[in-house]
N, C-alpha and C positions, 0 to 999 in steps of 0.2 A: 559415656553412658547415654547422654541425650541423643547423640547421633545414632547409636545402636538402637535406641527406642524408635526413632523415626524410621530407620531402615527396616525394623521389624513390622511396623505398621504398613510400610510400602509393600513388603512381601505378602502380608496377610490380606491387605485391602488395597490392591493396586489402584482402584478408582478413587480412593479417599482424597489423595493429594490432587488428582485431576479435577475433582469437584471443587476443592478449595481454590485451586488456581483459576478455575472457570468463574467462580463467584468473584474472586479478586479481580480478574480481568474485566468483568462487567462493571465493577466499581471504577476501575481505571477508565473504561469506556465512557462513563459519565463525565469524568474530567476531560477526556478527549473531545467530547461534544463542546465543552466550554472553549477549549483551544481552537477547534475548528471555526467556531463562531467569532472569537475575539482576535486571534492572531492576525488575520488579514486586515482588520481594522486598526491594528496597532494598540489594542487595549490590553490591560493587565488581565492575566488569567487567574489571579488570586483575589483581587478586590475590584469591585464589590463581589459578594457571594452570589450564588445562583439566584436569578430573579426572572420574573415573567417579563414579556415585552411591555406590559402595562406598568412595570416598575415595582410591583409587589414582590417581596422576597419569597423564595420557595422553601418551606421548612423541610427538614431532613426526611420526615415520614412521607412526604409527597415527592421525594426525589430518589426513591429506591430504584435502582437500575432495572430496566425492562418491565418490572411489575407495575411501576407507577403509571406508565403510559396506558396499560390495559385497565387498571383500576379506575383511572380517570377518563377512560374511553377517548383518549386523545385530545382532551380539552383541559385547559387550565382551570383549576378550582377557584381561582380568585376572580377571573373575569370571563371565563367561558370560551376564551379564544382557542381555536384548534392549533395544536403544534405537531410538527412533522413526525411521520412514522420513522424518519431516519434516526431519531434519537434512540429509540430502543434497538434499531438495527445496528447502529455503531456499538452499542453496549453489548448486544448479543454476539456480534462478530468478534469483538475484542475478547470476550470471555471464551468463545470457541477456539480462537487462535492460541490463547494462553493454555487452555486445557490440552489442545493438540500438541503444543510444544512439549509439555510435560510427559504426555503419553508416548510420543514418537521419538524423542531425542534423549540422549544422556544429559544429566543435569548441567554439565559444563557447556553444552550447546543450547539447552532448554532456556536457561535464564537470559543469555544474550538474545536468543530467538524471540522471547517475549518482549524484550526492550525494542528490538527491531520491528516487531509486529505493531506495537503501539505507535512508534514513530511513523511507520508507513501508513497506518490508518489516518493519522492526522494529515499527512502530506497528500494522500490520495483524495480525501474528501475536500480539502482546501483547493486542490487542483480542479476537481469537478465543479466547485462553486465559482471559482475566479479565473480559471485557466492560467494560474500563476502559482509557482512554487517559491515560498519565501527562502531567501538565501540563508537567513539565520538558522532555520531548521535544517536545511540541506547541509550546510557546512558543519554544523554541530553534530549531525549524524555521522559524518566521516570522522570527525575528531574523536567522538565517543567510541566508534568502532576500532580505531587505532589504539586508543588507551586500553580498551577491554582486551584486545589481542595481546597486549603486553602483560596485563594483570592476570589473564585467564587463557593461557595457550590452548587449553582444551576446546575452546570455541572453534579452533581450526583443526582439531583432531590430534593435537600434540600432547603427549603425556610428559609429566615432569621427569627429566632424566638427569644423569650426572655427567658433566657439570650442569647445574641447575639452569644456567642462562641459555643453554642450547635450544631448549624448546621455546623460550621466550623470544629469542632472536628469530627463529624460524617462523613463529606465529606472527611476529611484527612484520617480517618480510612478506608473508602471505597477504597481510592486510594492506601494506603499502603498494604491493603489486596489484592488488584488487582495485585500489583507488586509481592508480595510473592507467591500468588496462580498461577500467570502466569508463573513465572520462575520455580517454583517447578513442576507444571503440565507438562510443555513442557520438563523439564529435564528428568522426568520419561518416558514420551512419546518417547523422543529421545532414551533412553536406550532400550526400548522395540522394537522400530522400527529398531534400529541398530542390535539388536539380531535377529530379524525375517529376516532381509535382508542379514545378514552376512557381513555387511559393514557399514561404517558411513552413517547414514540416514539423519541427520540434523547437522548443525553447531552450535557452541556456540552463534553465532550472533542471531539465531532464538530464543534462550532462552531469551536473553536480550530484543529482540524486543517484545516478548509477555509480558514481564514485563512492558515495556513502554506502550503497549496497555492497560494492566490492570490498569496502573496509570490513564489513561483517562476514561476507561470504567468500572472499577471495576472488581471483580472476575468473575461476570457473563459474562461480555464482553470478558474477556480473555478466558474463557471456550468456548464461542461461536466462537471466532476468530480461535481457534485451530481446533475444530471439524467442524465448518461451513466452514472454509478455506480448510480443507481437502476434504470436500464434493465438494466444488467448483472446486478444483484442479482435483478431480477424474472425475467430469462431463466434464471438458475440455480435460483432457489428455487421458481418456479411448477411446473416438472416434478416436483421433489422433493415438494412438497405434494400434487400430484395423485397420484403413486405412493403416498404415505403414506395418502391418503384411500381409494384403491382397494383397497389390500391390508391396511388396518386391519381387525382382527377386529371384528365387530359386538358391541356390548355385550350381555351376557346379560340376561334378564328380571330384574325387581326381586327376586323371591323367590329366584332362583338366586344373585344377588349377596349377598343377606342370608345365604344358607346357606353360601356360600364364606367370608364374613367371620367367621361364627360358628365354622366348622370350623377356621379358622386363627387364632382369637383367642389361643390359647396360644403361638403362634410369634412371637417378638419380631421386630418390623420388618415383618411381613407387611401390617399395616394401612397402614403408610406406603407400601409398594411399590404396594398397590392404589390409594392416592390419587394417586401419581405417574402411574400408568398412565392414570387417568381424566382427568388434566389435561394432561400433557405430550404425549399422543398427539393432541391437538387441533391442534397447530401446531408451528412451529419458531421458537425464539427465537435470533436471530442478531444480531451487532453490525453497525453500519452503517459503521464505519471501514474495513474491507477493501474495501467497494464504492467508497467515496470514493477510496481509494488506486488501485484498478483504473481508475476513471474518469480520474484524474489522469494515469496512465501512458499510457492510450490517447490522451489529449489530447497529451501530450508527444511520443509516438512516431509517431502516425498522423494525428491530426485537426488539429493546429495549422497546418501548412503548407498543406494543401488548403483549409482554411477561409479563411486569409489570402489565398490566391490567388483564391478565389471572391469575397471582399469587394472585392479590388482590381479584378477584372473587372466587378463590379456597379457600383462607383463610376465606372469608365471608361465603362460603358454609359450611366449617368445623365448623366455629363459631356457626352457626345455630343449629348444632347438639351437640357440645361439650362445648360451651361457648367461650368467647374471647380467641384468641390465640396471644401470645406475642412473 
């Protein structure tokens, strides 16, 4: 009776559950902000509770996701210090991903998709902050993906059949294949990219991260996350690099640089700053983890179903000429 009632609500008000999951996602995003700030430092994400940088605890009514930042105008009520706009951004992003999972996916894929989205948000922002992906989060992502594939075969598109373990075995095989294919693919991609760039192009954390994505998305999702994420990164970074190159001030002649260096020799730190300008202005150093995460979510929300439909139609077309293809 209860499930029939929920099904009736979903039929009559399809946006009701999406809104609920969006609000729930924003609340989860508030916790993700804590994880992003504390996990790299090795601190507990449970204790102490939310507190300002000045040490004052933050009461619940000043910690409402998204709204609190706007109500407080981006400043702490206790000490007036500004806090980053990234806090409401993470909360809003998580809420949007949760709502999108429910709207675009069947529930067997929506719930694992929400869990994957939350995990990827943590890893992406930690990578942005530290250029490092914690092994504990990476490895646990792969383990959880494998366990869920056994408990919920529908996350890989398998329905419960008779005998009951057939779908479970097939789903677990997809997950394990995704882990192996993801780690192997990105390992060789890393070697080739490092050889082409003449320096380390990707970290080992990216290898493990793509394995975790493969555990949730299968080998197809791992492939898409790698190459789709690379395309997303290129589309975002190439315009930035172009603008940076166009508006970068031309380097002064050698005699002028020597004069500037000698005139500021007595000022502590100026030589260092000049050195930074000459090297950092040549390019942008960005982590690869956020692009893998973006590619994975594009696969989960938008690309998986159309691609599966295309493959099915292609197989049917071939079968009409050659007979059934297994």
